[in-house]
C-alpha positions in Angstrom: 117.1 87.9 99.2 113.2 86.7 100.8 110.5 86.1 98.8 108.6 89.2 99.6 111.5 91.1 98.8 111.6 89.9 95.7 108.2 91.2 94.9 109.2 95.0 95.6 108.6 96.7 92.3 111.0 99.6 90.9 111.1 102.7 92.3 108.7 104.5 90.1 110.0 108.2 88.6 107.9 110.0 90.6 110.0 109.4 93.6 112.8 110.1 92.2 111.4 113.7 91.8 110.3 113.6 95.3 113.6 112.4 97.0 115.8 114.4 94.9 119.5 113.8 96.0 118.5 111.0 98.9 116.7 109.1 96.1 119.4 106.1 96.5 118.7 106.2 100.3 115.2 106.0 99.6 115.5 103.0 97.2 117.6 101.3 100.1 114.6 101.9 102.7 112.6 100.4 100.4 115.0 96.8 100.0 115.4 97.2 104.1 111.6 97.3 104.7 111.1 94.4 102.0 113.6 92.3 103.4 114.5 93.1 106.9 111.1 94.6 107.7 108.7 91.6 106.7 111.4 89.2 108.4 111.3 91.2 111.8 106.9 91.4 111.0 107.3 95.4 111.1 105.1 95.1 107.6 103.2 92.7 106.2 104.1 90.6 103.2 101.6 91.9 101.0 102.6 95.2 101.4 106.1 94.8 99.4 104.1 95.2 96.1 103.0 98.5 97.0 105.4 100.1 99.2 106.3 103.2 97.4 103.1 104.3 96.4 100.8 103.2 99.7 104.0 104.1 102.1 107.3 105.6 101.1 105.6 108.3 99.1 102.4 108.7 100.8 104.2 109.6 103.8 107.1 111.7 102.1 104.3 113.9 100.7 103.7 115.0 104.3 106.4 117.3 103.9 104.6 119.7 102.0 102.4 120.6 105.3 105.6 121.1 107.8 107.4 124.3 108.3 110.8 124.6 107.5 113.5 123.9 110.2 111.1 122.9 113.0 111.5 119.9 115.5 109.3 116.5 114.8 108.1 113.5 117.0 107.0 111.0 115.3 104.8 109.1 117.7 104.3 104.9 117.1 106.5 105.3 114.4 106.8 101.3 113.8 109.0 100.4 110.8 109.7 104.3 110.2 106.3 105.7 108.8 105.9 108.2 107.9 109.3 109.6 110.0 112.1 108.3 107.6 110.5 109.1 104.3 110.2 112.6 105.9 113.8 112.5 107.0 114.8 112.0 103.4 113.4 114.7 102.0 113.7 117.1 105.1 117.5 117.2 106.1 116.0 120.4 107.7 114.4 119.0 110.5 115.2 117.7 113.2 113.4 114.4 114.1 112.5 112.0 116.6 111.3 108.1 116.0 109.4 107.4 119.0 108.4 104.0 119.2 107.6 101.6 122.4 109.0 98.0 121.1 112.4 97.2 121.2 112.3 95.1 117.9 111.4 98.3 116.2 113.7 100.5 117.9 116.5 98.4 116.8 115.1 98.3 113.2 115.0 101.9 112.9 118.3 102.8 114.9 119.8 100.2 111.9 117.8 102.0 109.2 119.2 105.3 110.3 123.0 104.5 110.9 122.9 102.9 107.3 121.0 105.8 105.8 123.5 108.5 107.4 120.3 110.3 109.2 122.3 112.6 111.3 119.4 114.5 112.1 117.4 111.5 113.5 117.1 110.2 116.9 115.5 106.7 118.2 113.9 106.9 121.1 112.2 103.9 122.9 109.3 104.9 125.1 105.6 105.3 125.3 104.4 108.9 124.3 102.1 109.0 127.0 105.3 108.6 129.6 107.4 111.2 127.4 106.4 114.4 129.2 109.7 116.2 130.6 111.8 113.2 129.3 111.9 114.9 125.7 112.1 118.6 124.9 108.7 119.8 123.8 108.4 120.0 119.5 106.9 122.2 117.0 105.2 119.0 115.2 104.1 115.9 116.0 103.6 113.3 113.3 101.8 109.9 113.1 100.2 107.2 110.8 97.4 104.6 111.6 98.6 104.3 115.2 94.9 104.8 117.3 91.8 106.7 117.0 92.3 110.8 116.6 91.3 111.2 120.5 93.6 108.7 121.8 96.3 109.9 119.4 95.8 113.3 120.3 96.3 112.4 124.1 99.3 110.8 123.4 100.8 113.0 121.1 99.4 117.0 121.9 101.0 117.1 125.3 104.3 116.8 123.3 103.9 119.8 121.7 105.3 123.0 122.6 102.8 126.1 122.7 101.0 126.6 119.0 102.5 123.4 117.8 100.4 121.2 115.5 99.9 117.3 115.3 99.5 116.1 111.8 97.9 112.9 111.3 97.6 110.8 108.4 94.1 109.4 108.3 92.3 107.6 106.1 88.5 107.9 104.3 87.0 108.1 107.9 89.2 111.5 108.7 86.8 114.2 109.0 84.2 111.4 111.2 87.3 111.1 113.4 87.7 114.8 114.0 83.8 115.0 114.6 83.8 112.8 117.0 87.2 113.8 118.7 85.7 117.2 119.3 85.5 117.3 122.8 88.5 115.1 123.6 90.5 117.6 121.5 89.2 121.0 123.3 90.1 119.7 126.6 93.7 119.2 125.3 94.3 122.8 124.6 93.4 122.4 120.5 92.5 125.7 119.1 92.2 124.8 115.5 91.7 121.7 113.5 91.6 120.9 109.6 91.5 118.1 107.0 94.0 118.6 104.2 94.9 116.8 100.9 98.8 116.5 100.3 100.6 114.6 97.4 98.8 115.8 94.0 100.0 114.6 91.3 102.0 112.2 93.5 100.0 110.1 95.1 96.6 108.5 93.9 94.7 109.2 95.9 96.3 112.0 97.9 97.2 111.7 101.3 94.7 112.9 103.9 96.5 114.6 106.7 94.5 115.9 109.9 95.7 118.9 111.2 95.3 119.9 115.2 96.7 122.7 116.2 97.3 123.7 120.3 97.0 127.3 121.7 99.3 128.0 124.6 99.0 125.1 126.7 99.1 121.8 124.6 97.5 119.2 127.0 95.3 121.5 128.5 94.8 121.7 132.2 95.4 118.4 133.1 98.7 118.6 131.1 100.0 121.7 132.1 99.8 120.3 136.0 102.0 117.1 134.5 104.4 119.6 132.8 105.1 121.9 135.8 105.8 118.5 138.0 108.5 117.3 135.5 110.2 120.7 135.4 110.4 120.5 139.0 112.1 117.1 138.8 114.4 117.8 136.1 115.6 120.9 138.1 116.4 118.6 141.3 118.0 116.6 139.0 119.9 119.1 137.3 121.0 120.1 141.2 122.4 116.8 142.4 
């Protein structure tokens, strides 16, 4: 056990309630983050003492605003946050963990296999290169990836018509939303809101920026790219 792993506190009782039957898997994931996650530079050693409250539970409560039985793409998944905690509390979801860096996707694949998460797939790649390569999803999730306008440019085009992006943000959520308004409109966004989740579980509650699209995710520019990707896909199938 590494020095950082020794700093991992016992799971709080709230974690047992939140993760339910997957609580043992959640504990194993916390141990992996505190050990291999720190060794490989996926999470800072100072984060280990607050892994449960600041990371696992903070991400798991995102499930409160994810519809039942949908497809999800976790953009810039990193060490699996929020995708893996979400997968542990919501086995009804089909989740893709999308991450460009090989050392991170290797870690994610190991975690998925160790925890037996059959409803989770790991894909290596950049979100902006995935149009036409990944099936459009109902929900895109993200946490601490980039400012909202840039994040939306990566995540929104991956959505199905009338899908939504759920971004875990901090105290500046409202300001980011105002600053990104013009960019979001160009991307075909029709409704935005900021919601708080995790009452009675995490303090402070987790802040989620919710971005909903209309019938053309990504707007006019991405409609053309999507059509081109579909044509290329049809040609490949004929071959």
